[in-house]
VOGU-3710 file (C-alpha; in Angstrom, 3 decimals, decimal comma):
1> msfpqfafnn> -19,427/-64,094/56,405  -15,957/-64,128/58,788  -13,659/-60,675/58,644  -11,248/-62,773/56,691  -13,591/-63,195/54,099  -14,789/-60,233/53,606  -11,456/-59,284/53,160  -10,336/-62,208/50,876  -13,588/-61,167/48,820  -12,224/-57,444/48,847
11> irrngrayia> -9,017/-58,588/47,528  -11,146/-60,514/44,365  -13,258/-57,798/43,536  -10,444/-55,645/43,237  -8,789/-57,993/40,715  -7,928/-56,187/37,873  -6,052/-53,490/40,588  -4,495/-55,853/41,958  -2,731/-57,795/39,294  0,069/-55,783/38,389
21> fflssvfmvm> 0,719/-55,671/42,031  0,963/-59,226/42,829  2,839/-59,933/39,677  5,294/-57,812/40,061  5,622/-58,825/43,620  5,900/-62,666/42,404  8,437/-61,943/40,545  10,482/-59,953/43,383  10,172/-62,563/45,512  10,979/-65,713/42,813
31> iffayavfiy> 14,149/-63,258/41,765  15,158/-62,816/45,591  14,230/-66,629/45,891  16,609/-67,587/43,127  19,675/-65,500/44,422  19,323/-67,332/48,000  19,177/-70,809/46,047  22,614/-70,128/44,769  24,117/-68,515/47,743  23,470/-71,241/49,981
41> hpyvaelpmg> 24,538/-73,818/47,695  26,718/-76,565/49,274  28,918/-76,722/46,628  29,698/-72,814/45,589  32,365/-72,592/47,504  34,470/-74,999/46,013  34,119/-73,430/42,314  36,545/-70,604/41,242  34,792/-67,431/41,595  32,115/-69,350/43,455
51> dttatgmqia> 32,691/-66,968/46,558  33,068/-63,755/44,529  29,370/-64,623/42,641  28,127/-65,729/45,634  28,807/-62,425/47,268  27,416/-60,699/44,285  24,351/-62,291/44,652  24,361/-61,489/48,310  24,398/-57,947/47,397  21,857/-57,952/44,315
61> siivyvfaff> 19,346/-59,592/46,538  19,699/-56,360/49,248  19,152/-54,340/46,412  16,006/-56,155/44,865  14,807/-56,457/48,835  15,515/-52,565/49,694  13,693/-51,768/46,119  10,909/-54,255/46,512  10,050/-52,255/50,288  9,613/-49,179/48,458
71> fvmysisafl> 7,579/-50,714/45,609  5,266/-52,347/47,794  4,996/-49,319/49,982  3,867/-47,228/46,803  1,752/-49,456/45,165  -0,076/-50,342/48,626  -0,647/-46,307/49,061  -1,596/-45,548/45,679  -4,419/-48,507/46,244  -5,682/-46,974/49,280
81> ksrnkefgil> -6,319/-43,483/48,201  -8,119/-44,931/45,536  -10,691/-47,129/48,012  -11,405/-43,522/49,973  -14,807/-43,886/48,931  -15,112/-47,878/50,606  -13,821/-46,892/53,430  -16,002/-44,032/53,854  -19,340/-46,618/52,657  -17,744/-48,771/55,767
91> tilgaepaqi> -17,699/-46,253/58,392  -21,214/-45,349/57,357  -22,387/-48,409/58,165  -20,598/-48,836/61,468  -17,487/-50,054/60,872  -15,164/-48,414/63,313  -11,589/-46,934/62,353  -9,869/-50,307/64,511  -11,899/-52,291/62,185  -10,557/-50,693/59,062
101> rklvilenml> -6,771/-51,078/59,758  -7,385/-54,296/60,764  -9,260/-55,025/57,544  -6,097/-53,476/55,405  -3,632/-55,290/57,561  -5,353/-58,664/56,215  -5,553/-57,912/53,060  -1,703/-57,133/52,377  -0,901/-60,063/54,614  -2,807/-61,813/52,140
111> igclsiiagi> -1,458/-60,805/48,824  1,755/-61,158/50,849  1,470/-64,569/51,629  0,252/-65,225/48,120  2,868/-63,629/46,443  5,094/-65,199/48,644  4,189/-68,607/47,788  3,730/-67,701/43,978  7,087/-66,976/43,868  8,524/-69,243/45,764
121> sggmllsklf> 6,367/-72,302/44,218  8,139/-70,374/40,653  11,687/-70,300/41,971  11,546/-74,304/42,333  10,291/-74,791/39,496  13,027/-72,869/37,629  15,771/-73,186/40,561  18,056/-75,362/37,689  17,627/-73,527/34,709  18,844/-70,768/37,163
131> lmlttrfigm> 21,586/-72,597/38,453  22,578/-73,499/35,098  22,098/-70,234/33,376  24,221/-68,459/36,627  27,338/-71,466/35,676  27,672/-71,272/32,172  26,874/-67,425/31,742  29,520/-66,725/34,389  32,039/-69,767/33,046  31,624/-71,969/35,962
141> ddlpfyfpmk> 31,118/-75,896/36,507  27,743/-76,785/36,738  25,705/-77,209/39,554  24,090/-80,061/41,067  20,078/-79,758/41,990  19,222/-79,582/45,733  16,261/-79,019/48,048  16,707/-75,149/48,985  15,824/-75,343/52,768  17,834/-72,632/53,896
151> ailitigafl> 16,644/-70,544/50,950  12,865/-71,106/51,744  12,797/-70,240/55,243  15,081/-66,597/54,418  12,279/-65,852/51,587  9,164/-66,413/53,614  10,727/-64,531/56,516  12,107/-62,063/54,540  9,254/-60,511/52,857  6,146/-61,839/55,681
161> llffcislft> 8,317/-59,167/57,803  8,515/-56,710/54,804  4,488/-56,833/54,282  4,015/-56,474/57,887  5,850/-53,803/58,739  4,352/-51,949/55,045  0,850/-52,647/56,341  1,447/-51,113/59,903  3,472/-48,337/57,627  0,331/-47,803/55,706
171> lvfignkrtl> -2,409/-47,079/57,813  -0,474/-43,649/58,463  -2,387/-43,215/54,921  -5,803/-43,926/56,085  -5,695/-41,722/59,162  -8,939/-40,237/60,934  -10,245/-39,296/57,867  -13,876/-37,510/58,292  -16,139/-40,144/56,895  -17,592/-36,952/54,396
181> elltgtnkpk> -13,692/-36,798/53,362  -13,887/-40,591/52,612  -16,805/-40,375/50,453  -15,444/-37,699/48,395  -12,643/-39,911/47,345  -10,686/-38,725/43,851  -14,231/-37,046/43,256  -12,722/-33,446/44,589  -12,731/-30,656/41,869  -8,407/-30,220/41,433
191> kepkaswffs> -7,462/-26,738/41,437  -5,916/-25,694/37,543  -2,048/-26,579/38,312  0,033/-23,913/38,730  4,424/-23,897/38,845  6,634/-22,187/40,156  9,257/-19,886/38,206  11,764/-20,046/40,782  11,965/-24,076/41,256  11,508/-24,219/37,492
201> llgfalltvg> 14,978/-22,387/36,992  15,800/-24,169/40,346  15,474/-27,187/38,360  16,971/-26,513/35,550  20,106/-24,491/37,221  20,625/-28,009/39,100  20,852/-30,029/35,766  22,802/-27,758/34,281  25,012/-27,879/37,220  25,141/-31,780/37,118
211> fvvlrnglng> 26,217/-31,873/33,538  28,940/-29,299/34,369  30,397/-31,065/37,161  30,837/-34,005/35,559  33,001/-32,610/32,495  35,575/-31,195/34,935  36,972/-34,123/35,982  35,678/-37,593/37,884  36,436/-37,752/41,715  33,878/-38,375/44,973
221> gtimlaavtg> 33,382/-34,968/45,029  31,841/-34,256/41,517  30,219/-38,073/41,126  28,276/-37,352/44,752  27,499/-33,562/43,869  26,106/-34,482/40,618  23,948/-37,680/41,778  22,629/-34,891/44,190  21,899/-31,993/41,620  20,739/-34,628/39,172
231> iagtyffysq> 18,390/-36,560/41,161  16,611/-32,983/42,663  16,820/-31,272/39,231  15,022/-34,536/38,028  12,251/-34,340/40,557  11,778/-30,130/39,709  11,678/-31,462/36,294  8,550/-33,095/36,711  7,003/-31,221/39,478  7,238/-28,101/38,113
241> lsvliirllk> 9,668/-27,155/34,598  7,552/-29,574/32,688  3,563/-28,225/34,369  5,427/-24,577/33,207  6,003/-25,718/29,757  2,466/-26,705/29,722  1,348/-23,740/30,696  3,014/-21,599/28,589  2,218/-23,704/25,590  -1,277/-23,575/26,300
251> rnrktvwhgt> -1,158/-19,603/25,573  -0,757/-20,144/22,447  -4,072/-21,085/20,790  -2,847/-21,199/17,379  -1,581/-24,177/18,384  -3,834/-25,907/20,913  -6,986/-25,338/20,257  -6,861/-27,902/17,328  -8,920/-31,258/17,286  -8,037/-33,052/20,274
261> rllwiseisy> -5,006/-30,987/21,268  -6,719/-28,740/23,633  -8,521/-31,896/25,378  -5,369/-33,619/25,519  -2,837/-31,171/26,326  -5,226/-29,731/29,377  -5,667/-33,288/30,855  -2,083/-33,983/30,760  -0,788/-30,614/32,547  -2,845/-32,631/35,497
271> kmkdnarmlf> -1,630/-35,908/35,268  1,983/-34,577/35,141  1,308/-32,311/38,694  -0,269/-35,386/39,690  2,105/-38,037/38,563  5,134/-35,919/39,527  6,558/-38,230/42,218  5,760/-41,581/39,906  7,586/-40,233/36,847  10,064/-38,954/38,903
281> mvtvviaias> 10,585/-42,430/40,703  10,387/-44,307/37,064  12,691/-41,890/35,628  15,430/-42,211/38,497  15,102/-46,345/38,316  15,396/-46,826/34,667  18,070/-44,258/34,633  20,498/-46,202/37,273  19,668/-49,161/35,744  20,431/-47,937/32,406
291> msavvilsld> 23,817/-46,354/33,652  25,047/-49,723/35,253  24,067/-51,876/31,851  25,987/-49,241/29,359  28,814/-49,205/32,108  29,265/-53,248/32,002  28,712/-54,224/28,595  30,686/-51,381/26,923  33,858/-53,092/28,967  32,558/-56,292/28,190
301> qenreqftnn> 33,124/-54,672/24,862  36,256/-53,069/25,518  37,849/-56,678/26,812  36,781/-58,415/23,568  38,365/-55,814/21,509  41,715/-55,965/23,963  41,300/-59,710/22,710  41,573/-58,830/19,148  43,760/-56,337/19,208  46,436/-58,461/21,251
311> dfpviynvyt> 49,006/-59,462/18,747  50,710/-61,683/21,408  48,534/-64,500/23,204  51,390/-65,340/25,640  53,691/-62,536/27,091  56,050/-63,386/30,194  57,002/-60,055/31,832  60,090/-60,020/33,289  61,440/-58,241/36,579  65,167/-58,557/36,254
321> psdqmdmsyi> 66,234/-58,638/32,615  69,592/-61,356/32,173  71,328/-62,980/29,617  70,061/-66,442/30,722  66,441/-66,646/30,162  64,726/-69,884/30,546  61,584/-69,941/28,465  61,655/-73,710/27,900  59,307/-74,752/29,811  56,848/-72,442/27,434
331> dstleaagln> 58,325/-73,083/24,305  57,850/-76,990/24,945  54,088/-76,766/26,024  53,238/-74,865/22,776  55,480/-77,547/21,042  53,587/-80,285/22,083  50,081/-79,099/21,253  51,699/-79,054/17,874  51,834/-74,853/17,762  54,265/-72,635/15,583
341> yqqvyleyfw> 55,331/-69,360/16,815  57,492/-66,812/17,026  59,147/-65,441/19,886  60,522/-61,937/20,502  62,351/-60,468/23,755  62,133/-56,610/24,360  64,104/-54,797/27,120  63,374/-51,591/28,054  63,362/-48,458/31,118  61,026/-45,788/31,734
351> sdadqsavsv> 62,965/-42,049/31,186  62,231/-38,597/30,247  63,339/-36,850/27,167  62,947/-33,096/27,228  60,754/-33,570/30,044  58,587/-35,913/27,761  57,706/-39,041/29,151  59,359/-42,053/27,037  60,454/-45,561/27,251  64,018/-46,457/25,765
361> mplshynrfn> 65,105/-49,979/23,993  67,676/-51,178/21,429  67,414/-51,520/18,344  68,002/-55,140/17,905  64,567/-55,595/19,983  62,723/-53,449/17,937  63,188/-54,603/14,556  62,381/-57,997/15,566  59,238/-57,027/16,553  59,047/-55,455/13,427
371> aiqgkktfql> 60,374/-58,339/11,716  57,688/-60,767/12,886  55,138/-58,609/11,558  56,098/-58,185/8,390  56,935/-54,510/8,958  59,994/-52,335/8,043  63,188/-52,273/9,756  65,799/-49,288/10,619  69,465/-48,747/10,731  71,003/-46,276/12,995
381> dsasalfvds> 74,428/-45,111/13,483  75,912/-44,384/16,764  74,715/-40,740/17,474  71,446/-41,695/16,231  67,685/-42,332/17,216  64,426/-43,480/16,282  61,480/-42,133/17,983  58,094/-43,851/17,921  54,638/-42,321/18,369  53,009/-45,385/20,314
391> rnekdqdqid> 50,138/-43,215/20,968  46,625/-44,915/21,487  44,077/-42,338/19,805  41,328/-44,057/21,736  43,371/-42,948/25,333  42,943/-39,465/23,795  41,515/-37,502/27,175  44,214/-39,369/29,021  47,401/-38,753/26,803  46,459/-34,803/26,829
401> rnrfrnyveg> 46,971/-35,004/30,640  50,542/-36,958/29,631  53,898/-35,383/29,132  54,190/-35,822/25,649  56,251/-34,484/22,604  56,319/-35,737/19,198  59,220/-35,449/17,445  60,431/-35,230/13,661  63,050/-36,339/11,700  65,792/-34,161/11,867
411> dtltlnledg> 65,091/-33,213/15,804  67,571/-33,386/18,649  66,625/-34,891/21,823  67,920/-35,000/25,315  67,621/-38,428/27,127  67,883/-37,528/30,836  69,528/-40,393/32,872  70,679/-41,221/36,573  74,118/-39,534/35,605  73,688/-36,887/33,165
421> slqarvtatd> 72,268/-36,805/30,062  72,298/-37,767/26,361  71,665/-36,704/22,910  70,798/-38,362/20,169  69,534/-36,944/16,627  65,885/-38,304/15,488  67,080/-39,709/11,590  63,758/-41,363/11,578  60,206/-41,960/13,336  57,606/-44,538/13,427
431> veprfatliy> 54,216/-45,214/15,092  53,186/-48,195/17,026  49,984/-48,059/19,328  50,678/-51,772/20,441  52,929/-50,124/22,918  50,524/-48,062/24,736  49,193/-51,141/26,271  51,871/-53,572/26,075  54,489/-51,360/27,934  52,366/-48,413/28,570
441> stgivvlpde> 54,068/-46,327/26,536  52,951/-43,053/24,900  56,803/-42,189/23,141  59,772/-45,033/22,405  63,155/-43,992/21,672  65,193/-46,600/20,613  68,845/-46,556/20,445  71,572/-48,754/18,784  72,373/-51,703/20,404  76,208/-50,519/21,647
451> kfeeitqqin> 74,735/-47,245/22,748  71,786/-48,750/24,662  74,158/-51,380/26,345  76,573/-48,517/27,755  73,498/-46,739/28,977  72,511/-49,971/31,077  75,276/-50,126/32,792  75,266/-47,175/34,364  71,882/-47,358/35,766  70,092/-48,931/38,398
461> anrlsgkvly> 69,246/-52,889/37,697  66,140/-52,237/39,555  64,885/-49,555/36,359  65,184/-52,371/33,735  62,179/-54,041/32,439  61,148/-56,648/29,756  59,305/-58,642/28,172  58,700/-62,092/26,266  56,142/-62,194/23,510  55,105/-64,959/22,273
471> ripawghavp> 52,914/-64,773/18,484  51,058/-67,425/17,704  49,146/-67,510/14,161  47,243/-70,303/14,394  44,929/-68,612/16,964  43,972/-65,748/14,883  42,110/-62,755/16,653  39,391/-64,272/16,780  37,353/-65,047/20,735  37,677/-68,849/21,220
481> drhsseamvs> 35,294/-70,917/23,263  35,839/-72,546/26,512  37,132/-75,918/25,053  39,748/-74,367/22,314  43,475/-74,738/21,656  44,165/-71,531/22,888  41,748/-71,638/26,544  43,282/-75,277/27,239  46,961/-74,401/26,676  46,560/-71,256/28,879
491> dqllssadti> 44,904/-72,732/31,303  48,040/-75,219/31,343  50,699/-72,283/31,252  48,776/-70,484/33,960  48,783/-73,493/36,329  52,371/-74,023/35,558  53,257/-70,402/36,598  55,236/-70,783/39,595  57,371/-73,598/37,622  58,450/-70,784/35,267
501> rsdnasdeny> 59,100/-68,363/37,721  61,360/-71,052/39,442  63,295/-71,824/36,701  64,078/-67,981/36,124  64,853/-67,371/39,637  67,685/-65,036/41,084  68,346/-65,906/44,533  64,957/-65,467/46,315  63,234/-63,018/43,980  60,941/-64,162/41,562
511> sgflttrygd> 61,783/-63,463/37,595  59,019/-61,591/36,559  55,172/-63,176/35,877  53,411/-64,973/33,026  50,361/-63,790/31,638  48,349/-65,055/28,540  45,777/-62,954/26,530  43,089/-65,462/27,062  43,527/-66,189/30,557  43,145/-62,119/31,110
521> feryrqgtal> 40,166/-62,221/28,477  38,080/-64,838/30,696  38,889/-63,162/33,974  37,768/-59,992/33,126  34,836/-61,579/31,281  33,630/-63,505/34,394  33,641/-60,417/36,420  31,602/-58,001/33,892  29,302/-61,696/33,325  28,727/-61,891/36,792
531> ftflgifigl> 27,309/-57,989/37,407  25,820/-58,603/33,774  23,615/-61,538/35,031  22,998/-59,710/38,001  21,850/-56,698/35,967  19,806/-58,407/33,856  17,215/-59,754/36,408  17,764/-56,251/38,646  16,680/-54,615/35,457  13,801/-57,022/34,622
541> ifsissasfl> 12,176/-55,757/37,897  13,044/-52,592/37,723  11,180/-52,571/33,858  8,256/-54,432/35,372  7,945/-52,026/38,341  7,649/-49,126/36,386  5,317/-50,436/34,328  3,332/-51,389/37,601  3,678/-47,215/38,942  2,045/-46,270/35,605
551> yfrlhtdlea> -0,636/-49,022/35,822  -1,572/-47,813/39,233  -1,729/-44,598/38,473  -4,200/-44,842/35,812  -6,330/-47,210/37,634  -6,402/-44,560/40,227  -7,353/-41,683/37,842  -9,634/-44,054/35,690  -12,788/-43,145/37,574  -12,739/-39,185/37,446
561> dgkmvhslsk> -11,241/-40,219/33,442  -14,125/-41,940/33,277  -16,508/-39,178/34,285  -14,894/-36,690/32,123  -15,056/-39,442/28,896  -19,251/-39,805/29,791  -20,058/-35,959/29,727  -17,926/-35,330/26,714  -19,249/-38,118/24,738  -22,707/-36,595/25,772
571> mglsfqemkr> -21,186/-33,641/24,165  -20,214/-34,610/20,568  -16,893/-36,589/21,411  -15,979/-39,722/19,057  -14,622/-42,893/20,333  -11,551/-42,676/17,940  -11,320/-38,800/19,362  -11,214/-40,357/22,818  -8,752/-42,787/21,896  -6,451/-40,750/20,092
581> sstvqiailf> -6,401/-38,492/22,994  -5,920/-41,265/25,888  -3,196/-42,373/23,865  -1,430/-39,582/23,542  -1,687/-38,939/27,345  -0,546/-42,709/28,154  2,256/-42,252/25,332  3,125/-38,847/27,516  3,731/-40,542/30,881  5,491/-43,997/29,789
591> flpigvaiie> 7,982/-43,029/27,165  8,758/-39,157/28,757  10,589/-41,338/31,677  12,280/-43,232/29,670  13,362/-40,335/27,770  14,339/-38,386/29,970  16,287/-41,339/31,927  18,030/-41,635/28,514  19,113/-38,116/28,313  20,596/-38,154/31,624
601> tlvvvkpflt> 22,690/-42,020/30,905  24,371/-40,451/28,110  25,473/-36,868/30,485  26,887/-39,744/33,369  28,528/-42,090/31,141  30,506/-40,300/28,226  33,089/-38,916/31,130  32,914/-41,944/33,044  33,898/-44,610/30,149  36,229/-41,916/28,724
611> efgitnytmp> 38,192/-41,929/32,050  38,490/-45,862/31,370  39,774/-44,959/28,056  36,388/-46,110/26,229  35,087/-44,095/23,639  33,121/-46,252/21,843  29,963/-47,322/23,449  27,496/-47,144/20,722  26,319/-50,609/20,609  25,839/-50,944/24,453
621> vltvfgafvl> 23,888/-47,747/24,355  21,660/-48,818/21,332  21,397/-52,505/23,242  20,585/-51,188/26,358  17,995/-48,252/25,721  16,612/-50,599/22,771  15,686/-53,405/25,419  13,805/-50,799/27,795  12,120/-49,044/25,027  11,127/-52,892/23,359
631> aqtfyfiiir> 9,856/-53,204/27,311  7,881/-49,950/27,668  6,009/-50,341/24,236  4,946/-54,324/25,418  3,662/-52,705/28,330  2,080/-49,420/26,772  0,158/-51,355/24,362  -1,031/-54,030/27,116  -2,336/-50,989/29,426  -3,321/-48,884/26,752
641> sryiaslrkm> -5,809/-51,318/25,528  -7,428/-52,043/29,092  -7,587/-48,729/30,111  -9,380/-47,286/26,710  -11,568/-50,494/26,968  -12,682/-49,195/30,645  -13,279/-45,506/29,293  -15,492/-46,886/26,393  -17,766/-48,255/28,656  -18,030/-44,958/30,357
651> mv> -18,880/-43,196/27,110  -22,566/-42,867/25,777
//
């Protein structure tokens, strides 16, 4: 039997241990290859969003590759530790250290080559589906299938290099151990796990610091500090604090010495200490994936809410208001599409009243705005004013940081102007939160038309702004599909935006710019859809890999656990008791990282999303965590059944 055949037979005999690692590697190769197929597609550059999508996939492929490096390195090192006894036997039979190293390299490269072949083959079969899903999900035109020779060569080269470098690096784990040390393998008696009070309290303090700094405003420094303290605190939680908690729990005999609790609590303290680094890595991976997914889904949800809350599907934003605004192109386009519409023009300027930031507009414009919505209109005399509270409740944290005074009827406000001040008595008040997003103001001062005209004659014309708003009842508020009337009319208007600007140009200056509700929604949706699409596959890799990490550790400990179960079964341990104890231990290893990741995600995303004015993120959180919990439950059921079946064979 040749040396390569010997290496191949080793892999075949250890198939149960290698299968999870092999399948995870295949999946990573397949995802990397699928991204490369899109990146190097000859027609990508011609598509809208094509370059942006390709760049996003390049970043995602780098993330997959870097993660694959650490995943493969950890997996191989776990296998090598579990095979110390096998290497010891080979040494007794006359194998030299160089031959054992050669065997390890051959095995790793064989698995790597098989993973690359299987991954590229699977990627080729699914490449057309991947291209179709990518373009449909992001909202681009379909891409034709092509033979991705460049993607194949890059994938082969990248992963051959990865497996070869890791094979060389993992030789460090073998070292030059003595034969007796190798033969002992994982059978060395373990010392009782101990935890340091100092490092346990340090871990708790680091987690507390990370929580507190995120509540004191977000900036580059606080984010970096929270990340460092959070990651370090998570490591100390698993390596020290969790072990300390279990030790303190074991002191309560009344609670612990009951049924199989003593068995699984004693065992879990060893497993927590032995698997601290693995649990730490799984937690960090799941937390990062969860945070990214929650933020992306929350932004997408906010985009949809902004669409449904927008009553004006077409808006022309005016730079230099004048009496000769020409909106004939927009009007004729809407009429040609058979759409009834209502138009309102708002003219305003920003100022401050009693050190409170406000916008000022004429009464006729505000009444017109209310009239098309069926709301109350107002009357003002020359010395009075209407104050409109336009705060958006969702942006309360941002509002609290801004200058705002809520006037009531009977108050006198002082409006600060360029050449003095103007006093007016507030005779009426109203609430209109739409202005928070329409003209980015939390307070509106409405003046009689003649008073507003008098003021505008005295201020700099550059301070004036305006908006032409179109309300189109037929379009409603539901998010339309790509072939709807709103989508097609919006595309037509946006493609002719230069024509509309030139119709209203003053000298060499553009008069303003056109925005549409659907155009803003689609542009934002495409951006979030790209990250969502990339995140789904990266999240899948993280999820599958986290389950593989746990599987490797359980398989590594199987021999020692089997001997313990064999001894306990002689003393009367039943299969049901063993099953119950093992299930609790495996459940803790599988679901504790999920629980910690959920807490860390909630701590991080709340201040981050609040900074964007997003307070309703319940559904994104439930969606992301539900997906991870379901996936982890699926892996738990499969791995638990295999693990318990293996232990059952070792019972008397």
